[in-house]
C-alpha positions, 0 to 999 in steps of 0.5 A: 076553585080555591083552598087555604092551607097553613105550612109550618117549617119544622126543619132547620133550613129555610123552605121556599114557597112557590105555586109550582110546589102544590097540586090539587087532586080530585076524588077520581085521583086526577091531578090539577095544577095550580094557576095562582098562589098567594102567600102570607110571607113577604118573601118566598122563604119560610124560616125554621119554626115559622109558619105561612098561610097560602091561598091556592087556586086552580081552574077545574071543571065545575063538578070537580070534587077536591079530595086533597092538596099536595106539597113537594119541596127538596128541603121541606119534604126531602123531595117527597110529595106530601098529600093532605086531605081537604074537607 
């Protein structure tokens, strides 16, 4: 399963992109780790005021219904998991 997201760095420091910072959650509340992520940036950093697109993929059961995607970053989110609904 795959999903596209866009991240905007509204902070004052660079934030790093990594597939390990994202999680999928299904409608039952179960977490699914990403298997692959592709980013629109040439490097792993998103500068302040810039945005980046990410294509995120996870191996999930065929009947799994995706409910949300989360992102956690020490700089970008202060280490707090930010969850966004999908759909």
